[in-house]
N, CA, C and O atoms as a Maestro MAE file, in Angstrom:
{
 s_m_m2io_version
 :::
 2.0.0
}

f_m_ct {
 s_m_title
 :::
 protein
 m_atom[264] {
  # First column is atom index #
  i_m_mmod_type
  r_m_x_coord
  r_m_y_coord
  r_m_z_coord
  i_m_residue_number
  s_m_chain_name
  s_m_pdb_residue_name
  s_m_pdb_atom_name
  i_m_atomic_number
  :::
  1 25 39.505 -50.666 -21.637 1 A "MET " " N  " 7
  2 3 40.240 -51.890 -21.509 1 A "MET " " CA " 6
  3 2 40.459 -51.876 -20.063 1 A "MET " " C  " 6
  4 15 39.886 -52.681 -19.329 1 A "MET " " O  " 8
  5 25 41.143 -51.127 -19.696 2 A "ASN " " N  " 7
  6 3 41.681 -50.720 -18.410 2 A "ASN " " CA " 6
  7 2 41.062 -51.029 -17.248 2 A "ASN " " C  " 6
  8 15 41.275 -51.883 -16.387 2 A "ASN " " O  " 8
  9 25 40.097 -50.003 -17.410 3 A "GLY " " N  " 7
  10 3 38.586 -49.769 -16.355 3 A "GLY " " CA " 6
  11 2 37.858 -51.162 -15.703 3 A "GLY " " C  " 6
  12 15 37.419 -51.416 -14.582 3 A "GLY " " O  " 8
  13 25 37.961 -52.029 -17.121 4 A "THR " " N  " 7
  14 3 37.179 -53.340 -17.132 4 A "THR " " CA " 6
  15 2 38.120 -54.400 -16.351 4 A "THR " " C  " 6
  16 15 37.590 -55.126 -15.509 4 A "THR " " O  " 8
  17 25 39.783 -54.525 -16.665 5 A "ARG " " N  " 7
  18 3 40.295 -54.902 -15.515 5 A "ARG " " CA " 6
  19 2 40.101 -54.964 -14.132 5 A "ARG " " C  " 6
  20 15 39.884 -55.842 -13.297 5 A "ARG " " O  " 8
  21 25 40.297 -53.351 -14.165 6 A "THR " " N  " 7
  22 3 40.225 -52.848 -12.405 6 A "THR " " CA " 6
  23 2 38.859 -53.516 -11.936 6 A "THR " " C  " 6
  24 15 38.960 -53.881 -10.764 6 A "THR " " O  " 8
  25 25 37.855 -53.735 -12.383 7 A "LEU " " N  " 7
  26 3 36.677 -53.877 -12.612 7 A "LEU " " CA " 6
  27 2 36.420 -55.155 -12.043 7 A "LEU " " C  " 6
  28 15 35.842 -55.395 -10.983 7 A "LEU " " O  " 8
  29 25 36.955 -56.013 -12.931 8 A "THR " " N  " 7
  30 3 37.056 -57.326 -12.510 8 A "THR " " CA " 6
  31 2 38.114 -57.980 -11.332 8 A "THR " " C  " 6
  32 15 37.778 -58.778 -10.458 8 A "THR " " O  " 8
  33 25 39.312 -57.492 -11.522 9 A "ALA " " N  " 7
  34 3 39.747 -57.597 -10.290 9 A "ALA " " CA " 6
  35 2 39.197 -56.885 -8.748 9 A "ALA " " C  " 6
  36 15 39.367 -57.620 -7.775 9 A "ALA " " O  " 8
  37 25 38.769 -55.967 -8.567 10 A "ALA " " N  " 7
  38 3 38.106 -55.398 -7.307 10 A "ALA " " CA " 6
  39 2 36.630 -56.905 -7.349 10 A "ALA " " C  " 6
  40 15 36.639 -57.924 -6.659 10 A "ALA " " O  " 8
  41 25 35.850 -56.602 -8.108 11 A "ALA " " N  " 7
  42 3 35.105 -58.338 -8.090 11 A "ALA " " CA " 6
  43 2 35.555 -59.197 -7.708 11 A "ALA " " C  " 6
  44 15 35.033 -59.819 -6.782 11 A "ALA " " O  " 8
  45 25 36.474 -59.493 -8.161 12 A "LEU " " N  " 7
  46 3 37.400 -61.170 -7.438 12 A "LEU " " CA " 6
  47 2 37.898 -60.718 -6.479 12 A "LEU " " C  " 6
  48 15 38.142 -61.637 -5.697 12 A "LEU " " O  " 8
  49 25 38.164 -59.864 -6.134 13 A "ALA " " N  " 7
  50 3 38.553 -59.457 -4.303 13 A "ALA " " CA " 6
  51 2 37.477 -59.217 -3.607 13 A "ALA " " C  " 6
  52 15 37.575 -59.278 -2.381 13 A "ALA " " O  " 8
  53 25 36.518 -58.971 -4.063 14 A "ALA " " N  " 7
  54 3 35.507 -58.630 -3.038 14 A "ALA " " CA " 6
  55 2 35.099 -60.373 -2.793 14 A "ALA " " C  " 6
  56 15 34.949 -60.832 -1.661 14 A "ALA " " O  " 8
  57 25 34.970 -61.140 -3.946 15 A "LEU " " N  " 7
  58 3 34.051 -62.409 -4.021 15 A "LEU " " CA " 6
  59 2 35.241 -63.152 -2.616 15 A "LEU " " C  " 6
  60 15 34.760 -63.711 -1.631 15 A "LEU " " O  " 8
  61 25 36.556 -63.016 -2.793 16 A "ALA " " N  " 7
  62 3 37.055 -63.735 -2.128 16 A "ALA " " CA " 6
  63 2 37.402 -63.595 -0.730 16 A "ALA " " C  " 6
  64 15 37.684 -64.406 0.152 16 A "ALA " " O  " 8
  65 25 37.311 -62.457 -0.773 17 A "LEU " " N  " 7
  66 3 36.985 -62.115 1.282 17 A "LEU " " CA " 6
  67 2 35.540 -62.306 1.511 17 A "LEU " " C  " 6
  68 15 35.149 -62.449 2.670 17 A "LEU " " O  " 8
  69 25 34.619 -62.324 0.424 18 A "THR " " N  " 7
  70 3 33.458 -62.655 0.829 18 A "THR " " CA " 6
  71 2 33.355 -64.261 1.230 18 A "THR " " C  " 6
  72 15 32.825 -64.623 2.280 18 A "THR " " O  " 8
  73 25 33.965 -65.240 0.199 19 A "LEU " " N  " 7
  74 3 34.142 -66.823 0.601 19 A "LEU " " CA " 6
  75 2 35.263 -66.710 1.728 19 A "LEU " " C  " 6
  76 15 35.692 -67.861 1.797 19 A "LEU " " O  " 8
  77 25 35.921 -65.984 2.588 20 A "ALA " " N  " 7
  78 3 36.756 -66.281 3.050 20 A "ALA " " CA " 6
  79 2 36.374 -66.280 4.479 20 A "ALA " " C  " 6
  80 15 36.797 -66.868 5.474 20 A "ALA " " O  " 8
  81 25 35.120 -65.137 4.175 21 A "ALA " " N  " 7
  82 3 34.491 -64.934 5.921 21 A "ALA " " CA " 6
  83 2 33.379 -65.809 6.123 21 A "ALA " " C  " 6
  84 15 32.747 -65.720 7.176 21 A "ALA " " O  " 8
  85 25 32.926 -66.984 4.892 22 A "CYS " " N  " 7
  86 3 32.060 -67.797 5.320 22 A "CYS " " CA " 6
  87 2 32.864 -69.261 5.756 22 A "CYS " " C  " 6
  88 15 32.393 -70.387 5.910 22 A "CYS " " O  " 8
  89 25 33.969 -68.870 5.858 23 A "GLU " " N  " 7
  90 3 34.527 -70.204 7.065 23 A "GLU " " CA " 6
  91 2 33.985 -70.749 8.275 23 A "GLU " " C  " 6
  92 15 33.075 -70.034 8.694 23 A "GLU " " O  " 8
  93 25 34.186 -71.642 8.912 24 A "ARG " " N  " 7
  94 3 33.371 -72.343 9.740 24 A "ARG " " CA " 6
  95 2 34.561 -71.687 10.789 24 A "ARG " " C  " 6
  96 15 35.771 -71.561 10.600 24 A "ARG " " O  " 8
  97 25 33.799 -71.358 11.856 25 A "GLU " " N  " 7
  98 3 34.390 -70.981 13.134 25 A "GLU " " CA " 6
  99 2 35.298 -71.701 13.550 25 A "GLU " " C  " 6
  100 15 35.143 -72.919 13.628 25 A "GLU " " O  " 8
  101 25 36.742 -70.926 14.000 26 A "GLY " " N  " 7
  102 3 37.406 -72.296 14.795 26 A "GLY " " CA " 6
  103 2 37.060 -71.761 16.199 26 A "GLY " " C  " 6
  104 15 36.257 -70.908 16.576 26 A "GLY " " O  " 8
  105 25 38.079 -72.681 16.949 27 A "PRO " " N  " 7
  106 3 37.727 -72.996 18.619 27 A "PRO " " CA " 6
  107 2 37.999 -71.119 19.504 27 A "PRO " " C  " 6
  108 15 37.576 -70.608 20.541 27 A "PRO " " O  " 8
  109 25 39.058 -70.578 18.190 28 A "ALA " " N  " 7
  110 3 39.180 -68.931 19.079 28 A "ALA " " CA " 6
  111 2 38.025 -68.455 19.011 28 A "ALA " " C  " 6
  112 15 37.418 -67.842 19.889 28 A "ALA " " O  " 8
  113 25 37.594 -68.797 17.673 29 A "GLU " " N  " 7
  114 3 36.275 -67.392 17.594 29 A "GLU " " CA " 6
  115 2 35.325 -68.050 18.481 29 A "GLU " " C  " 6
  116 15 34.545 -67.393 19.171 29 A "GLU " " O  " 8
  117 25 35.373 -69.699 18.492 30 A "ARG " " N  " 7
  118 3 33.847 -70.060 19.794 30 A "ARG " " CA " 6
  119 2 34.275 -69.244 20.270 30 A "ARG " " C  " 6
  120 15 33.686 -68.167 20.181 30 A "ARG " " O  " 8
  121 25 35.702 -69.347 21.132 31 A "ALA " " N  " 7
  122 3 35.743 -68.861 23.023 31 A "ALA " " CA " 6
  123 2 35.491 -67.547 22.790 31 A "ALA " " C  " 6
  124 15 34.583 -67.221 23.554 31 A "ALA " " O  " 8
  125 25 35.935 -66.355 21.926 32 A "GLY " " N  " 7
  126 3 35.865 -65.118 22.219 32 A "GLY " " CA " 6
  127 2 34.525 -64.748 21.673 32 A "GLY " " C  " 6
  128 15 34.321 -63.536 21.607 32 A "GLY " " O  " 8
  129 25 33.614 -65.504 21.285 33 A "LYS " " N  " 7
  130 3 31.895 -65.351 21.447 33 A "LYS " " CA " 6
  131 2 32.065 -65.374 22.792 33 A "LYS " " C  " 6
  132 15 32.291 -64.334 23.410 33 A "LYS " " O  " 8
  133 25 31.963 -66.696 23.454 34 A "ALA " " N  " 7
  134 3 31.586 -67.224 24.981 34 A "ALA " " CA " 6
  135 2 32.340 -66.037 25.227 34 A "ALA " " C  " 6
  136 15 31.658 -65.164 24.690 34 A "ALA " " O  " 8
  137 25 33.289 -65.522 25.695 35 A "VAL " " N  " 7
  138 3 33.567 -64.737 26.660 35 A "VAL " " CA " 6
  139 2 32.611 -63.208 26.253 35 A "VAL " " C  " 6
  140 15 32.283 -62.497 27.203 35 A "VAL " " O  " 8
  141 25 32.213 -62.786 24.825 36 A "ASP " " N  " 7
  142 3 32.069 -61.665 25.117 36 A "ASP " " CA " 6
  143 2 30.219 -61.914 25.262 36 A "ASP " " C  " 6
  144 15 29.583 -60.898 24.982 36 A "ASP " " O  " 8
  145 25 29.482 -62.988 25.612 37 A "ASN " " N  " 7
  146 3 28.498 -63.336 25.662 37 A "ASN " " CA " 6
  147 2 28.075 -62.755 27.336 37 A "ASN " " C  " 6
  148 15 27.249 -61.997 27.845 37 A "ASN " " O  " 8
  149 25 29.526 -63.888 27.895 38 A "ALA " " N  " 7
  150 3 29.360 -63.756 29.220 38 A "ALA " " CA " 6
  151 2 29.781 -62.026 30.134 38 A "ALA " " C  " 6
  152 15 29.278 -61.532 31.143 38 A "ALA " " O  " 8
  153 25 30.718 -61.601 29.357 39 A "VAL " " N  " 7
  154 3 30.685 -59.785 29.556 39 A "VAL " " CA " 6
  155 2 29.369 -59.018 29.170 39 A "VAL " " C  " 6
  156 15 29.065 -57.978 29.754 39 A "VAL " " O  " 8
  157 25 28.584 -59.568 28.154 40 A "SER " " N  " 7
  158 3 27.803 -58.878 28.681 40 A "SER " " CA " 6
  159 2 26.428 -59.337 29.235 40 A "SER " " C  " 6
  160 15 25.418 -58.634 29.194 40 A "SER " " O  " 8
  161 25 26.483 -60.449 29.701 41 A "LYS " " N  " 7
  162 3 25.379 -60.723 30.248 41 A "LYS " " CA " 6
  163 2 25.717 -60.456 31.678 41 A "LYS " " C  " 6
  164 15 24.773 -60.331 32.458 41 A "LYS " " O  " 8
  165 25 27.628 -60.293 32.378 42 A "ALA " " N  " 7
  166 3 27.462 -59.644 33.405 42 A "ALA " " CA " 6
  167 2 26.909 -57.943 33.729 42 A "ALA " " C  " 6
  168 15 26.279 -57.473 34.676 42 A "ALA " " O  " 8
  169 25 27.556 -57.222 32.278 43 A "GLY " " N  " 7
  170 3 27.087 -56.105 32.419 43 A "GLY " " CA " 6
  171 2 25.657 -55.819 32.706 43 A "GLY " " C  " 6
  172 15 25.359 -54.862 33.420 43 A "GLY " " O  " 8
  173 25 24.549 -56.781 32.068 44 A "GLU " " N  " 7
  174 3 23.058 -56.096 32.009 44 A "GLU " " CA " 6
  175 2 23.146 -56.664 33.318 44 A "GLU " " C  " 6
  176 15 22.189 -56.085 33.832 44 A "GLU " " O  " 8
  177 25 23.786 -57.646 34.542 45 A "THR " " N  " 7
  178 3 23.203 -57.874 35.711 45 A "THR " " CA " 6
  179 2 23.907 -56.899 36.870 45 A "THR " " C  " 6
  180 15 23.356 -56.572 37.921 45 A "THR " " O  " 8
  181 25 25.284 -56.498 36.434 46 A "LEU " " N  " 7
  182 3 24.993 -55.221 36.831 46 A "LEU " " CA " 6
  183 2 24.326 -54.129 36.767 46 A "LEU " " C  " 6
  184 15 24.458 -53.358 37.718 46 A "LEU " " O  " 8
  185 25 23.647 -53.837 35.921 47 A "ASP " " N  " 7
  186 3 22.810 -52.846 35.504 47 A "ASP " " CA " 6
  187 2 21.660 -53.072 35.996 47 A "ASP " " C  " 6
  188 15 21.061 -52.018 36.212 47 A "ASP " " O  " 8
  189 25 21.100 -53.973 36.262 48 A "ASP " " N  " 7
  190 3 19.874 -54.119 36.890 48 A "ASP " " CA " 6
  191 2 20.041 -54.405 38.350 48 A "ASP " " C  " 6
  192 15 19.018 -54.373 39.033 48 A "ASP " " O  " 8
  193 25 21.443 -54.745 39.060 49 A "ALA " " N  " 7
  194 3 21.413 -53.959 40.552 49 A "ALA " " CA " 6
  195 2 21.487 -52.882 40.681 49 A "ALA " " C  " 6
  196 15 21.019 -52.331 41.677 49 A "ALA " " O  " 8
  197 25 22.222 -52.098 39.523 50 A "ARG " " N  " 7
  198 3 22.281 -50.661 40.094 50 A "ARG " " CA " 6
  199 2 21.323 -49.788 40.080 50 A "ARG " " C  " 6
  200 15 21.143 -48.680 40.586 50 A "ARG " " O  " 8
  201 25 20.513 -50.765 39.144 51 A "ASP " " N  " 7
  202 3 19.302 -50.294 39.056 51 A "ASP " " CA " 6
  203 2 18.080 -50.195 40.227 51 A "ASP " " C  " 6
  204 15 17.394 -49.342 40.792 51 A "ASP " " O  " 8
  205 25 18.235 -51.312 40.206 52 A "LYS " " N  " 7
  206 3 17.721 -51.451 42.122 52 A "LYS " " CA " 6
  207 2 17.786 -51.137 43.383 52 A "LYS " " C  " 6
  208 15 17.017 -51.095 44.343 52 A "LYS " " O  " 8
  209 25 19.383 -50.830 43.058 53 A "ALA " " N  " 7
  210 3 20.019 -50.057 44.847 53 A "ALA " " CA " 6
  211 2 19.254 -48.504 44.318 53 A "ALA " " C  " 6
  212 15 18.580 -47.860 45.122 53 A "ALA " " O  " 8
  213 25 19.457 -48.045 42.934 54 A "LYS " " N  " 7
  214 3 19.075 -46.735 43.099 54 A "LYS " " CA " 6
  215 2 17.152 -46.469 43.360 54 A "LYS " " C  " 6
  216 15 16.658 -45.469 43.881 54 A "LYS " " O  " 8
  217 25 16.551 -47.418 42.940 55 A "ASP " " N  " 7
  218 3 14.871 -47.230 43.419 55 A "ASP " " CA " 6
  219 2 15.254 -47.491 44.947 55 A "ASP " " C  " 6
  220 15 15.142 -46.565 45.750 55 A "ASP " " O  " 8
  221 25 15.633 -48.551 45.288 56 A "ALA " " N  " 7
  222 3 15.699 -48.102 47.101 56 A "ALA " " CA " 6
  223 2 16.472 -47.522 47.705 56 A "ALA " " C  " 6
  224 15 16.712 -47.656 48.905 56 A "ALA " " O  " 8
  225 25 17.025 -46.713 46.864 57 A "LEU " " N  " 7
  226 3 17.758 -45.178 47.890 57 A "LEU " " CA " 6
  227 2 16.586 -44.433 47.814 57 A "LEU " " C  " 6
  228 15 16.168 -43.840 48.809 57 A "LEU " " O  " 8
  229 25 15.952 -44.392 46.639 58 A "ASP " " N  " 7
  230 3 15.052 -43.200 45.910 58 A "ASP " " CA " 6
  231 2 14.072 -43.229 46.957 58 A "ASP " " C  " 6
  232 15 13.486 -42.271 47.462 58 A "ASP " " O  " 8
  233 25 13.965 -44.484 47.224 59 A "ASP " " N  " 7
  234 3 12.575 -44.921 48.305 59 A "ASP " " CA " 6
  235 2 12.951 -44.460 49.764 59 A "ASP " " C  " 6
  236 15 12.211 -43.617 50.271 59 A "ASP " " O  " 8
  237 25 14.128 -44.970 50.564 60 A "ALA " " N  " 7
  238 3 14.808 -44.494 51.407 60 A "ALA " " CA " 6
  239 2 14.580 -42.942 51.839 60 A "ALA " " C  " 6
  240 15 14.162 -42.459 52.892 60 A "ALA " " O  " 8
  241 25 14.998 -42.368 50.666 61 A "ARG " " N  " 7
  242 3 14.947 -40.295 50.945 61 A "ARG " " CA " 6
  243 2 13.925 -40.471 50.639 61 A "ARG " " C  " 6
  244 15 14.026 -41.310 51.535 61 A "ARG " " O  " 8
  245 25 12.683 -40.583 50.163 62 A "LYS " " N  " 7
  246 3 11.349 -40.776 50.249 62 A "LYS " " CA " 6
  247 2 11.072 -40.727 51.683 62 A "LYS " " C  " 6
  248 15 10.593 -39.742 52.244 62 A "LYS " " O  " 8
  249 25 11.382 -41.799 52.246 63 A "SER " " N  " 7
  250 3 10.295 -42.401 53.771 63 A "SER " " CA " 6
  251 2 11.188 -41.759 54.375 63 A "SER " " C  " 6
  252 15 10.971 -41.913 55.577 63 A "SER " " O  " 8
  253 25 12.340 -40.932 54.173 64 A "ALA " " N  " 7
  254 3 13.171 -39.659 55.409 64 A "ALA " " CA " 6
  255 2 12.231 -38.873 55.366 64 A "ALA " " C  " 6
  256 15 11.610 -38.510 56.365 64 A "ALA " " O  " 8
  257 25 11.966 -38.452 54.043 65 A "ASP " " N  " 7
  258 3 11.587 -36.609 54.311 65 A "ASP " " CA " 6
  259 2 10.108 -36.575 54.490 65 A "ASP " " C  " 6
  260 15 9.438 -35.565 54.272 65 A "ASP " " O  " 8
  261 25 9.582 -37.803 54.926 66 A "LYS " " N  " 7
  262 3 8.000 -37.489 55.483 66 A "LYS " " CA " 6
  263 2 8.376 -37.186 56.797 66 A "LYS " " C  " 6
  264 15 7.522 -36.878 57.628 66 A "LYS " " O  " 8
  :::
 }
 m_bond[263] {
  # First column is bond index #
  i_m_from
  i_m_to
  i_m_order
  :::
  1 1 2 1
  2 2 3 1
  3 3 4 2
  4 3 5 1
  5 5 6 1
  6 6 7 1
  7 7 8 2
  8 7 9 1
  9 9 10 1
  10 10 11 1
  11 11 12 2
  12 11 13 1
  13 13 14 1
  14 14 15 1
  15 15 16 2
  16 15 17 1
  17 17 18 1
  18 18 19 1
  19 19 20 2
  20 19 21 1
  21 21 22 1
  22 22 23 1
  23 23 24 2
  24 23 25 1
  25 25 26 1
  26 26 27 1
  27 27 28 2
  28 27 29 1
  29 29 30 1
  30 30 31 1
  31 31 32 2
  32 31 33 1
  33 33 34 1
  34 34 35 1
  35 35 36 2
  36 35 37 1
  37 37 38 1
  38 38 39 1
  39 39 40 2
  40 39 41 1
  41 41 42 1
  42 42 43 1
  43 43 44 2
  44 43 45 1
  45 45 46 1
  46 46 47 1
  47 47 48 2
  48 47 49 1
  49 49 50 1
  50 50 51 1
  51 51 52 2
  52 51 53 1
  53 53 54 1
  54 54 55 1
  55 55 56 2
  56 55 57 1
  57 57 58 1
  58 58 59 1
  59 59 60 2
  60 59 61 1
  61 61 62 1
  62 62 63 1
  63 63 64 2
  64 63 65 1
  65 65 66 1
  66 66 67 1
  67 67 68 2
  68 67 69 1
  69 69 70 1
  70 70 71 1
  71 71 72 2
  72 71 73 1
  73 73 74 1
  74 74 75 1
  75 75 76 2
  76 75 77 1
  77 77 78 1
  78 78 79 1
  79 79 80 2
  80 79 81 1
  81 81 82 1
  82 82 83 1
  83 83 84 2
  84 83 85 1
  85 85 86 1
  86 86 87 1
  87 87 88 2
  88 87 89 1
  89 89 90 1
  90 90 91 1
  91 91 92 2
  92 91 93 1
  93 93 94 1
  94 94 95 1
  95 95 96 2
  96 95 97 1
  97 97 98 1
  98 98 99 1
  99 99 100 2
  100 99 101 1
  101 101 102 1
  102 102 103 1
  103 103 104 2
  104 103 105 1
  105 105 106 1
  106 106 107 1
  107 107 108 2
  108 107 109 1
  109 109 110 1
  110 110 111 1
  111 111 112 2
  112 111 113 1
  113 113 114 1
  114 114 115 1
  115 115 116 2
  116 115 117 1
  117 117 118 1
  118 118 119 1
  119 119 120 2
  120 119 121 1
  121 121 122 1
  122 122 123 1
  123 123 124 2
  124 123 125 1
  125 125 126 1
  126 126 127 1
  127 127 128 2
  128 127 129 1
  129 129 130 1
  130 130 131 1
  131 131 132 2
  132 131 133 1
  133 133 134 1
  134 134 135 1
  135 135 136 2
  136 135 137 1
  137 137 138 1
  138 138 139 1
  139 139 140 2
  140 139 141 1
  141 141 142 1
  142 142 143 1
  143 143 144 2
  144 143 145 1
  145 145 146 1
  146 146 147 1
  147 147 148 2
  148 147 149 1
  149 149 150 1
  150 150 151 1
  151 151 152 2
  152 151 153 1
  153 153 154 1
  154 154 155 1
  155 155 156 2
  156 155 157 1
  157 157 158 1
  158 158 159 1
  159 159 160 2
  160 159 161 1
  161 161 162 1
  162 162 163 1
  163 163 164 2
  164 163 165 1
  165 165 166 1
  166 166 167 1
  167 167 168 2
  168 167 169 1
  169 169 170 1
  170 170 171 1
  171 171 172 2
  172 171 173 1
  173 173 174 1
  174 174 175 1
  175 175 176 2
  176 175 177 1
  177 177 178 1
  178 178 179 1
  179 179 180 2
  180 179 181 1
  181 181 182 1
  182 182 183 1
  183 183 184 2
  184 183 185 1
  185 185 186 1
  186 186 187 1
  187 187 188 2
  188 187 189 1
  189 189 190 1
  190 190 191 1
  191 191 192 2
  192 191 193 1
  193 193 194 1
  194 194 195 1
  195 195 196 2
  196 195 197 1
  197 197 198 1
  198 198 199 1
  199 199 200 2
  200 199 201 1
  201 201 202 1
  202 202 203 1
  203 203 204 2
  204 203 205 1
  205 205 206 1
  206 206 207 1
  207 207 208 2
  208 207 209 1
  209 209 210 1
  210 210 211 1
  211 211 212 2
  212 211 213 1
  213 213 214 1
  214 214 215 1
  215 215 216 2
  216 215 217 1
  217 217 218 1
  218 218 219 1
  219 219 220 2
  220 219 221 1
  221 221 222 1
  222 222 223 1
  223 223 224 2
  224 223 225 1
  225 225 226 1
  226 226 227 1
  227 227 228 2
  228 227 229 1
  229 229 230 1
  230 230 231 1
  231 231 232 2
  232 231 233 1
  233 233 234 1
  234 234 235 1
  235 235 236 2
  236 235 237 1
  237 237 238 1
  238 238 239 1
  239 239 240 2
  240 239 241 1
  241 241 242 1
  242 242 243 1
  243 243 244 2
  244 243 245 1
  245 245 246 1
  246 246 247 1
  247 247 248 2
  248 247 249 1
  249 249 250 1
  250 250 251 1
  251 251 252 2
  252 251 253 1
  253 253 254 1
  254 254 255 1
  255 255 256 2
  256 255 257 1
  257 257 258 1
  258 258 259 1
  259 259 260 2
  260 259 261 1
  261 261 262 1
  262 262 263 1
  263 263 264 2
  :::
 }
}
């Protein structure tokens, strides 16, 4: 009997957490996602620039070795 109560309480708690997570996003959450997306895009841009600079440096070294 006591185990059933514990299991029921755990199931209700899980359901409550699930329903709370389904709430509509507020302005802070939307702003946070926008910042995350901007930082991610900036990081990708920097990675691309780094790769291009590395390729250019490698090409310059190969040309200098000839």
